[in-house]
N, C-alpha and C positions, 0 to 999 in steps of 0.2 A: 078442810086442811089435811096436811098429812098430819097423822100422829108421832109423838117422839115416842121413841123405843128406846130405853135407856139398855146398854149392853156392861153389864157386869163382870168385865174381865180379869181373871186372877192370872198375875204372870208367874211363870215358874222358871225357875232359872237353871237350864239345862242345856248343859254344856256340852256338847259332841264335840271328837275330835275326829272323824272320821272325815271330816268335810276336807279336800286338794283342789289346788289349782290345776286344771285341767288342758287351760291354753291360756297366756298372757300374750297381749295383742298390742304393741303401741300405736296410737292414734296420730294421723296428721296433725302437726301444731296448728293450721286453723279451729279445728274445735277443741283449743284447750280448756274450756270452760263447760265440757261435754254435761247437762244435766237432762235425765230423762232418758228411757229407752221403749222403741218398742218395734215391731219386727211385723212387717207386709209383704207379700209379694216376692218372699227370698229376699226382704232387704232390713237391715235394721237401721232406725231412725231416731237420729239426736239433735240438740241444737245446743249452743253456747247459751247461759243465762245474764241474767242480770244487767242490763242495757248495751248488750250485741244487737247484732243486726238481727232480725228476725226473718232467720234464714234456718230451714231444716235440711239436715245432711242426712242424705241415703247412703249409707254403707255396704259393703258385702261383707260377708262373714269372716272375711281378711283383716278387716279394718280400712278398705280402700272406700275413699268417697267416690261414689258413683254419678250421683247426682248432689246440685245443691239447689235446693228448692225456695225462692225468695218468697215475702207472702208482703206482697207490696202494701202499703199501708198502714200494714200490722204497727203494733209498738212494742216492744219486749223491753217494757220495765225492767221485770224478774220473771223468765220463764223457769219454772221450774221440774214439771214432771208431764210426760203425755198420755193418752190412754186413747183408745179406738172403738168402735161397733163397726157392723159389716159396712157401713156405708162413709161415716166422717171419723177425721180427728180429734181430739180434743186436746188443748195445750193450756197448760194451767200457769196462767201471767198471776201467779200466788205468793211470790217470796215477799214478807214481810218482815225483812230482818227486826227492826225495832216497834214495830206495830205502831207505825206512823202511815200506811197507805190507805187512801179511802178509795182506789179504781182498781180493787183486784175485780179480775174477768177469767173466765174459761174463753180460748179463744179455739170458734168451731169451723172446720174447714174441710173442703171433701176430699176421699183420698185422690182421687185424679190429681197423678200429679200435675197434667197442664191446668189446671184451675190454681188463681191467687184471689177468688176472692171469700170473706170469711163472714162470720157473726161472732156476736159477744153473748156470752152470759156473764153479763155483770152481776155482783154479789157482797154481802158484807156479813159479819157475823155479828146476830143483835146482841150476844154476849158484851161486845166490845163497847163500853161507852166514852173512853179515854183513845187519843191518839196522839198522844205525847213521847217521846222517846223513851222508849223502855227497854235497858239491855238485854231482862231476860225475858224475852216477850216470850207473849202467850197464844198469839194470832199470826204467827208467821207459819208457811206449811210450803211441805215439799212432795208432798205423796198424791197422788190424785188415780183412780181406778174408774172403770165403767161398769156398771152392771146393772142389767134388765133396761129400763127407760131413767136411770139417775146415772150420776156421777157422783162418786166419794172424796171426800177429800180428809185428808190426814195431817192434821198438825203438829207443828213441829212446839211443843209448847216447852220452850228453855226451863222456865221457872219450876215446874213439877218435873218433869222427865216423863212425860205422858204424850198421848197422841188423843185428841178430841175427832172425831168423826162427825164431819157435814154432809148432807144430802143436798144436791142442789136435781135438777131438771135439765133435760136437754136442750131444751128449748129455747130461744136466744130472747133474751130481755133482761132483766134489772129482779133481782129475789132478795131476801133474808134466808141466807142457809140456814137449813133445819138443822141442830145437833139432834145424832141420832143415839153416841154412846162414847164411850172412853175406852182406851184400852191404857192398861199402866205396865208400860214398856220397860219402863224405869231405864230411858234412853230417848233421844230425840230422833225422831223418825226424819230420816233423807230422802227417799223413794219410798214408791209400792210399785204393786203389779198383781192382777188376780184373774187366775185363769177359770172361765166358766163352766169348762168342763168337767172338771174335778172339786171346781169351788175350794181353791186353793189361793191363799193369802201369801204373798210376801213381801215385805215389808225388808227395809234397810237404816240401818242406825248407830248411831255412835253415843259416847258417854262425855269422852273429853278431847274427839277430834282426833285422839291419836291412835285409837283402837275402835275398829269399822266391826258391824253384828248383821247378819243376817237373820230376821224372824219369822218361823213358819207357823201360819196356824191351818189348821185341815179345816172343812167343812163350814167355812165363812160365809156368815150371812149377815147382812143388816138386818134381819126379823127373829135372827135366833137370841134369846134370853139367857142359854147353857151357858154356864164357864168354858173358857178355851184354855187348852195347852197351847202353851208358846216353846216351840223348841229353837233355841237360840243358838246359833254357829258362830265362832269366830270366826273374821274372813280372814286369811292366811298371807296376806298382801304387805305386811310391817305398815309405817306411816303413810298415809295418802286421805283422799279424802273422796269417798264413793259415792255418789251424786244419784244413783240410776240402779234397777234391778229390774229384767226380764226373763219370764218363766218359761223354760225350754220343755220341760218337764217335771214329773213332781221331786225328782233328786237333782237336775242339774238347772242352773240359769247363767243370764248374761249377768256382769254386772258393769260399771264404766264409773273411771273417776278421773278428776281432773290432776291438769297436771301440779306437780309440785315445784318446788326452790329445786330441787336437782333432778327433775325427772320430765319428764313428756305423759300427755294423758295415754289413758290405760283400756285394754277394755278384756276383761278374764270372763273365762268360763270354769263357773265352781261348781263342783260336784258334792252331796252331802251324804 
C-alpha cells in the first residue's frame, strides 16, 4: 500500500505585475465550453466540458480546429482536464459541482489519433461519506497532471478555498484515490499542468469568479515535505472563465477560457 505523504504548504500572497498577454486568439464557437489543454505533435488539444459530446479538438497555435476526434462509446459526464505521458492521453471526468457524483473516472486513450478505444480508471474519494447536494462542494476537481507512474488530481474545494491532492495509478481499474497532501491556495483551482523537465507546477484559480490567477510552484514533487513558495499572478483579461493552463516554458503559458455572455471562447498566451 502506498504511504501517505502530507504536504504542508504555506501560501505566500505574492502579486507580480510583470505579467502580460502576448496573444489573444478567438476560438471557434464549437468549443465554447473549452476545458483542459494539452500539447502534442504541434497541436493543442482541448474539449468541451459537462455533458457535451466526447470529442477531442486538435488546434493549431492560431486556434483553428485541425481535427475533431470522437471517442466512441465514451461519456462526457463532466470532462475537466487533460494530461499525457509518452503513450497515452488521460481525460479527467472529474467534475463534481455539488458532491453528488459516484461515477468519477479518468479516461485513458492512446495518443494515436486514429484510435477510438479507451480504458477507464474509476475512483472515489475515501474521505467522502455523503453524496447529498452541497453548494460549497469539497470533492469537485478541475486539475489533473501526469507525474511518473501516477496521476495527481487537484480538487476544487469551495468550502475551504484550498486544493487537496489525490494520487491514482495509470492502470485501468477501480480505486480509492489516495490523499497525499493539501495546498492552501486561498482560492479554488480550475486547471493544472506540470512540466517534468523543470518540475514546474502551474495552477489556475479564482476566488469569486470575477478575477482569475496563475499560481506557479517551482520544484514540485509529491514526495517533498518542505514548504513551497507559491507565486501568484493575476491574469489580466477581465471577467472571463479560465478553465485550463499549458506550460510552454518557465515564464510563458497557454490559457483557455469559456465563452461568456458577451464574448467567445479564447486562447491566451501569457508571459510572467
